[in-house]
C-alpha positions in Angstrom: 14.9 69.9 101.1 17.8 71.6 103.6 15.0 71.7 106.4 14.5 67.9 106.0 18.1 67.4 105.8 18.6 69.1 109.0 15.7 67.4 110.7 17.1 64.0 110.0 20.4 64.8 111.2 19.2 66.3 114.4 17.0 63.5 114.8 19.6 60.6 113.8 23.0 62.0 115.1 24.1 61.9 118.8 26.9 62.2 120.6 27.9 58.7 120.2 27.9 59.0 116.6 30.7 61.9 116.7 32.4 59.6 119.5 32.1 56.6 117.0 33.5 58.5 113.8 36.3 60.2 115.9 37.4 57.0 116.5 37.4 55.9 112.9 39.0 59.0 111.5 41.9 58.8 114.4 42.6 55.0 113.6 42.3 55.2 109.8 45.2 58.1 109.6 48.1 55.9 108.5 46.2 54.8 105.9 44.8 58.0 104.7 48.1 59.0 105.2 49.9 56.8 102.7 46.9 57.3 100.0 47.2 61.2 100.0 50.9 61.1 100.3 51.3 59.1 96.7 49.9 61.7 95.3 53.2 63.7 96.6 55.0 61.8 93.8 57.9 59.5 94.5 61.6 60.4 96.0 64.6 61.0 94.1 65.7 57.4 94.4 62.5 55.5 93.5 63.6 55.2 89.6 67.0 53.6 91.0 64.8 51.6 93.3 62.5 50.4 90.3 65.4 50.0 88.4 67.8 47.6 90.9 66.0 46.0 93.5 62.2 46.1 93.3 62.0 43.0 91.4 64.0 41.5 94.6 61.7 42.6 97.0 59.1 41.6 95.1 60.8 37.8 93.9 61.4 37.4 97.2 58.1 38.4 98.9 57.0 35.6 96.2 59.0 33.4 97.5 58.6 33.5 101.2 54.7 33.5 100.1 54.8 30.0 98.7 57.1 28.5 100.6 55.4 29.4 104.0 52.2 28.4 102.6 53.3 24.6 101.9 55.2 24.4 105.0 52.6 26.1 107.3 49.8 23.9 105.8 51.6 20.8 105.7 52.9 21.4 109.5 49.5 22.8 110.8 46.8 20.9 109.0 48.7 17.2 109.7 49.4 17.9 113.4 45.9 19.2 113.6 44.2 16.7 111.8 46.5 13.5 114.0 45.9 15.3 117.7 42.1 15.4 117.0 41.4 12.3 115.1 44.1 9.4 116.6 45.3 8.2 119.9 49.0 8.7 120.3 51.3 8.8 123.0 51.1 12.0 125.3 48.7 13.4 122.8 47.3 15.9 125.6 51.0 17.4 126.0 51.3 17.5 122.5 48.2 19.2 121.6 49.5 22.4 123.7 52.9 22.0 123.0 52.0 22.2 119.3 50.9 25.8 120.1 54.2 27.0 122.4 56.4 27.9 118.9 54.0 31.0 118.7 55.9 32.0 122.2 58.8 32.6 120.1 58.9 35.5 117.7 60.3 34.5 114.5 63.2 36.8 114.6 64.6 35.3 117.8 63.9 31.8 116.3 66.0 33.0 113.6 68.6 34.3 115.9 68.8 30.7 117.4 69.4 28.9 114.3 72.1 31.2 112.9 73.6 30.2 116.1 73.5 26.8 115.7 74.7 26.4 112.0 77.5 28.9 112.4 80.8 28.3 112.3 81.9 27.3 116.3 78.3 27.2 116.6 76.0 24.5 118.6 76.2 21.7 116.2 80.1 21.6 115.3 80.6 21.6 119.1 78.0 18.6 119.8 79.4 16.8 116.6 83.3 17.5 117.7 82.1 16.1 120.5 80.6 12.6 119.7 83.4 12.4 117.1 81.3 13.0 114.0 83.2 15.1 111.0 81.1 18.1 111.0 79.8 19.6 108.2 78.6 23.1 107.2 74.8 24.2 106.6 74.5 27.5 105.4 70.4 28.8 106.7 71.5 32.6 106.1 69.4 32.8 102.7 65.6 33.0 101.6 65.5 29.2 101.9 66.4 29.3 105.6 64.3 32.0 106.3 61.1 30.3 104.9 62.0 27.4 106.9 62.1 29.1 110.3 59.4 31.5 109.4 57.0 27.9 108.7 57.9 26.6 112.2 57.0 29.9 114.2 53.9 30.7 112.2 52.6 27.1 111.2 50.4 27.5 114.8 48.4 30.0 113.4 46.8 27.0 110.8 47.4 24.5 113.8 44.8 26.2 115.8 41.9 27.2 113.5 42.5 23.6 111.9 41.9 22.0 115.1 39.1 23.9 115.9 36.8 22.4 113.1 38.2 18.7 113.3 37.8 18.6 117.0 34.5 20.0 117.4 32.9 19.1 113.9 30.2 16.4 113.4 31.2 13.1 113.3 28.2 12.3 111.7 29.5 13.0 108.2 32.7 10.6 108.8 30.3 8.1 109.7 28.4 8.3 106.7 31.5 8.7 104.9 33.0 5.2 106.7 29.0 3.8 106.0 29.2 4.1 102.5 32.5 2.6 102.3 35.4 4.9 101.9 38.4 5.1 103.0 40.1 6.9 106.2 42.5 8.9 103.5 39.2 8.9 101.2 37.1 10.6 104.3 39.9 13.3 105.0 40.8 14.7 101.5 36.9 14.3 100.5 35.2 15.7 103.5 37.1 16.5 106.4 39.6 19.2 104.3 36.8 20.9 102.2 34.6 21.6 105.6 37.4 23.1 107.4 38.8 25.0 104.3 37.5 28.5 105.3 39.6 28.2 109.0 42.5 26.9 107.7 42.6 29.9 105.1 41.8 32.3 107.5 44.8 30.7 109.7 47.2 30.7 106.4 46.3 34.7 105.7 47.0 35.2 109.4 50.4 33.5 108.9 51.2 35.2 105.6 50.2 38.8 107.3 52.9 37.9 109.8 55.7 36.8 106.9 54.9 40.0 104.9 55.3 42.0 108.3 58.6 40.3 108.9 61.9 42.3 109.7 63.9 41.1 112.1 64.7 37.6 110.8 64.8 39.2 107.2 67.6 41.5 107.9 69.6 39.2 109.4 69.4 36.7 106.9 70.3 39.6 104.2 66.8 38.9 102.6 65.7 41.9 100.8 62.1 42.3 101.5 59.7 45.3 101.0 59.7 45.5 105.3 63.7 46.0 105.0 63.0 48.0 101.5 61.0 50.4 103.8 63.5 50.8 106.7 66.6 51.3 103.7 64.5 54.2 102.0 63.6 55.8 105.3 66.7 55.5 107.4 69.9 54.8 105.5 68.9 56.6 102.2 66.5 59.6 103.7 63.8 59.1 101.3 60.3 59.3 103.2 58.6 59.5 99.8 59.9 56.3 98.5 59.4 54.5 101.6 55.6 55.6 101.7 55.5 54.1 97.6 56.8 50.8 99.2 54.1 51.0 102.3 51.5 51.5 99.5 52.5 48.5 97.6 52.6 46.5 100.7 49.4 47.7 101.7 47.8 46.9 98.2 49.1 43.1 98.7 47.5 43.4 101.9 44.4 43.9 101.0 44.4 41.6 98.2 45.0 38.7 100.5 41.8 39.8 102.9 40.3 40.3 99.6 40.5 36.8 98.8 39.9 35.2 102.0 36.6 36.9 101.8 36.0 35.8 98.7 36.7 32.0 98.9 35.0 32.4 102.6 31.5 33.4 100.7 31.8 31.3 97.8 30.4 28.5 99.6 28.8 28.0 102.8 28.9 25.1 105.2 26.9 23.6 108.2 28.7 22.3 111.2 26.7 21.1 113.7 28.6 22.5 116.7 25.5 21.7 119.3 25.8 17.9 118.5 27.6 16.1 120.8 28.7 13.9 118.2 32.1 15.4 118.6 35.0 13.5 116.4 36.1 10.2 118.0 40.0 9.3 118.6 41.1 6.0 116.3 42.8 3.9 118.0 46.1 2.5 115.3 48.8 -0.1 115.8 51.6 0.6 117.8 53.9 1.0 114.8 51.2 3.6 113.3 51.2 5.4 116.5 54.9 5.8 117.0 55.1 6.9 113.2 52.0 9.8 114.0 54.1 11.1 116.7 57.2 11.1 114.9 55.1 13.6 112.4 53.7 15.6 115.2 57.0 15.9 117.3 58.7 17.3 114.1 57.6 20.9 114.1 57.6 21.0 118.2 61.3 20.0 118.5 62.2 22.5 115.5 59.8 25.6 116.4 60.4 25.0 119.7 62.6 23.1 121.9 65.6 23.5 119.8 65.6 26.9 119.4 64.8 27.1 123.2 67.3 25.3 124.6 69.9 27.0 122.3 68.3 30.5 124.1 68.7 29.1 127.6 72.5 27.7 127.3 73.4 31.2 125.9 71.8 32.6 128.8 73.7 30.8 131.1 77.3 31.6 129.1 76.3 35.7 129.1 74.1 36.3 132.0 77.1 37.6 133.6 77.3 40.3 131.0 74.0 41.1 130.1 72.1 41.5 133.3 72.7 45.0 134.8 70.9 47.5 136.1 70.0 48.9 132.5 68.8 45.8 131.8 66.0 45.7 134.2 65.3 49.6 133.5 64.8 48.2 130.0 62.7 45.4 130.8 60.8 47.2 133.2 60.3 49.9 130.1 59.0 47.0 128.0 56.7 46.0 130.6 55.2 49.5 131.2 54.8 50.1 127.7 52.7 46.9 127.2 50.9 47.5 129.9 49.8 50.8 129.0 48.9 49.7 125.5 47.3 46.7 126.2 44.9 49.1 128.8 44.7 51.5 126.2 43.5 49.4 123.6 41.1 47.1 125.5 39.4 50.7 126.3 39.3 51.6 122.7 38.3 48.0 121.5 35.4 48.5 124.1 34.4 51.8 122.8 34.6 50.6 119.3 32.1 48.1 120.0 30.0 49.6 121.9 29.5 53.2 120.4 27.9 51.9 117.2 25.2 50.2 119.3 24.2 53.3 121.2 24.5 55.8 117.8 21.1 56.2 116.2 23.1 56.3 112.8 22.8 52.2 112.3 25.6 52.5 108.9 28.1 53.1 111.6 28.2 50.0 112.8 29.8 49.0 109.3 31.8 51.5 109.6 33.3 51.2 112.6 34.9 47.8 111.3 37.3 49.8 109.4 39.1 50.1 113.2 40.2 46.9 113.2 41.8 46.3 110.2 45.1 47.4 111.9 46.1 43.9 112.6 46.5 43.0 109.0 48.5 45.9 108.2 52.3 45.4 108.5 54.0 47.4 111.6 56.2 49.4 109.4 53.5 50.4 107.4 51.4 51.7 110.2 55.0 53.7 111.9 55.5 55.4 108.4 51.8 56.7 108.3 51.9 57.7 111.9 55.3 59.2 111.4 54.5 61.3 108.8 51.3 63.4 110.4 53.1 63.9 113.3 56.1 65.1 112.1 53.9 67.5 110.2 52.1 68.7 113.3 55.5 68.9 114.6 56.5 71.7 111.7 53.3 73.3 112.2 53.7 74.0 116.4 57.5 75.0 115.7 56.1 77.5 112.9 53.4 78.7 115.4 55.5 79.0 118.4 58.1 81.3 116.0 56.1 83.8 114.1 53.8 84.2 117.2 55.8 83.9 120.2 59.4 84.3 118.3 60.9 81.2 120.2 62.6 78.4 118.9 60.9 74.6 120.3 61.7 71.0 119.7 59.9 68.1 118.1 56.5 68.1 120.4 54.6 65.1 119.4 57.2 62.9 117.2 59.8 60.8 118.9 57.1 60.3 122.3 55.7 57.8 123.6 52.4 59.2 122.9 53.2 58.3 119.4 54.0 55.1 120.1 51.1 54.3 122.1 48.8 55.2 119.6 50.3 53.6 116.7 50.2 50.1 118.6 46.7 50.5 119.6 45.7 51.2 116.1 48.4 47.3 115.3 46.6 45.8 118.1 43.1 46.7 118.0 41.8 43.5 116.1 43.6 41.5 118.7 41.9 43.1 122.1 38.3 43.6 120.0 37.7 39.7 118.9 37.6 38.0 122.1 35.8 41.0 123.5 32.8 40.8 120.5 33.0 36.7 121.2 32.0 37.2 124.8 29.6 40.3 124.0 27.7 37.9 121.8 27.7 35.5 124.2 25.6 37.7 127.0 23.1 38.8 124.1 20.6 41.9 124.1 18.1 40.8 126.6 19.8 42.4 129.7 20.8 45.3 129.0 17.4 46.1 126.9 15.6 45.0 130.4 17.9 47.6 132.0 17.1 50.2 129.6 13.3 49.5 130.1 13.9 50.2 133.8 14.9 53.5 132.9 18.9 53.1 133.1 21.0 55.1 130.4 23.9 53.3 128.5 26.7 53.9 130.8 24.9 52.7 133.9 23.6 49.6 132.0 27.4 49.0 130.5 28.9 49.6 134.4 26.3 47.8 136.4 25.5 44.6 133.9 27.5 44.2 130.8 31.1 45.1 131.8 31.1 42.7 135.1 29.8 39.7 132.2 32.3 41.2 129.8 35.6 40.2 132.1 36.9 37.4 130.8 37.1 38.6 127.6 38.1 42.1 128.4 41.3 40.0 130.5 42.0 37.5 127.7 42.4 40.4 125.3 44.3 42.2 127.8 47.0 39.2 127.8 47.0 38.7 124.3 47.7 42.5 123.3 50.2 42.7 126.2 52.3 39.7 124.6 51.4 41.0 120.8 53.5 44.5 122.3 56.3 42.5 124.0 57.1 40.8 120.5 56.7 43.9 118.2 60.0 45.1 116.3 59.4 46.8 113.3 56.8 49.5 114.7 58.8 49.7 117.9 62.1 50.7 116.1 60.6 53.3 114.3 58.4 55.1 116.3 60.4 54.1 119.8 61.5 57.7 122.0 65.5 57.5 121.9 65.7 57.4 125.8 63.2 54.2 126.1 63.9 50.5 124.6 62.3 47.6 124.7 63.3 43.5 125.0 62.4 43.2 121.4 64.6 45.7 119.9 67.6 45.5 122.8 67.5 42.0 121.4 68.0 42.8 117.8 70.7 45.1 118.9 72.8 42.4 120.1 72.2 40.5 117.3 72.5 43.3 114.8 76.1 44.0 116.3 77.3 40.1 116.0 77.0 39.8 119.9 74.2 36.8 118.8 74.9 35.0 122.6 74.1 38.1 124.5 70.4 38.3 122.8 69.6 35.1 124.3 68.4 36.6 127.9 66.4 39.6 126.5 65.0 36.9 124.4 64.3 34.4 127.2 62.2 37.4 129.2 60.1 37.7 125.8 59.3 34.1 125.9 58.1 33.5 129.3 55.5 36.5 128.6 54.2 34.8 125.5 53.4 31.3 127.3 50.5 32.6 129.7 48.6 33.7 126.8 49.2 30.1 125.0 48.0 28.1 127.9 45.2 30.6 128.3 44.7 30.0 124.1 44.8 26.2 124.4 42.1 26.1 127.5 39.9 28.2 125.1 40.0 25.6 122.6 39.3 22.6 124.8 36.0 24.6 126.6 34.3 25.7 123.1 31.1 24.4 122.8 
């Protein structure tokens, strides 16, 4: 039996299997760390936390999930249906403007609205200028946070729903009309059920971003699991308590992923994308056009134009105080970190995509899919899962150096740029993997199989044939990761080296120090880098066949 097992392993195991397993283990370290750390028991403050604040974390998270689900579904689905179905003024302009709120991170939108409604803020100044008695509206609460997160994140649902609405077969709608169904009945009984898997998929992304949010929740004073993780680790000095909170949050995220898979697999929908019968635009009366235009404009105005205008106004007031040599150094550090992360993430995504194809253990193809779960895990959870093993490894190195050579050394791994890049790769691997995989599926297997029949190996086939064909997907993946790293806040706050800063952290520091206007310039730099992939994303939707 042992001989047969050895023969089997020798036959079916090669270097690509080993490389694939090594990458899977490296990517899984944060989750494994949190899982095994649970057996060490909670920290001293855990019982106090359970008694006094855990209920707030749970209730606030539930309110955020429910409120953001309702608002993002309304904004995203209604906007997607209107621009896909009806001829309205400036429709083509509105189509890509509806994606632009994604370019503004939710915490930056929160800073803008806090300044607008603050005492002596833009709203009060405007009302005094036009001679209207001012009123105060407090947005620094959970309801304001729900609205701001919804305005920032609804494009996830808009993009998913619009892709389905725009390219779904028009025959279903035509058949419904022939049977005498009204436009409203057709939408709710046919169009919406067909689009449900895509809409729920976008909603799951929204909820993951809501649970991952730190900057907006912290600034608005709303206690969530992410703010609790930061408080437990840094304020209370309780890593074990932070691990327990991370485990709860991780469990909630995996439940969301499971529910999404469950509802998607519960029913199957056939949609003829090969059909040229694209959904036709419907012409309505001028009054109806203006009403639809108004509905679509609401999330654009409040999710993009108003916060952007506020930031531009602030930047004109404060640029002389903010612009300095240190600001340009921070900007260069942000660009450099984002560039390196995007390069290593795309490189890792290519390995995850091709190594399982080249190995002889077919089961590894399914195992390798674990590596793209990082985007579903909140940044604070990944940071905790990375920091604990890096600290443990550093302590081991310090002990070895003291015992063997009687020398004292500091931390070699933790607090370095390498740890930060490693955590970023785990967090954003799925962002790079998905567009590259989509391109790879379009290429097919025929070219690579022909190359191998001609005696070319895996490496030469990849570099000479497959990589040039994957270029557009790889470039798109690079840009998307680059922008996500520029915006990332909770993970960066925990893991960044002491002497390194980013534009996202700098904007957060200004806001935390009540220098809200000074946060405008670094925020605008982040937004500027986010608009390019938004335009690319819109073109991808328009070119989809």
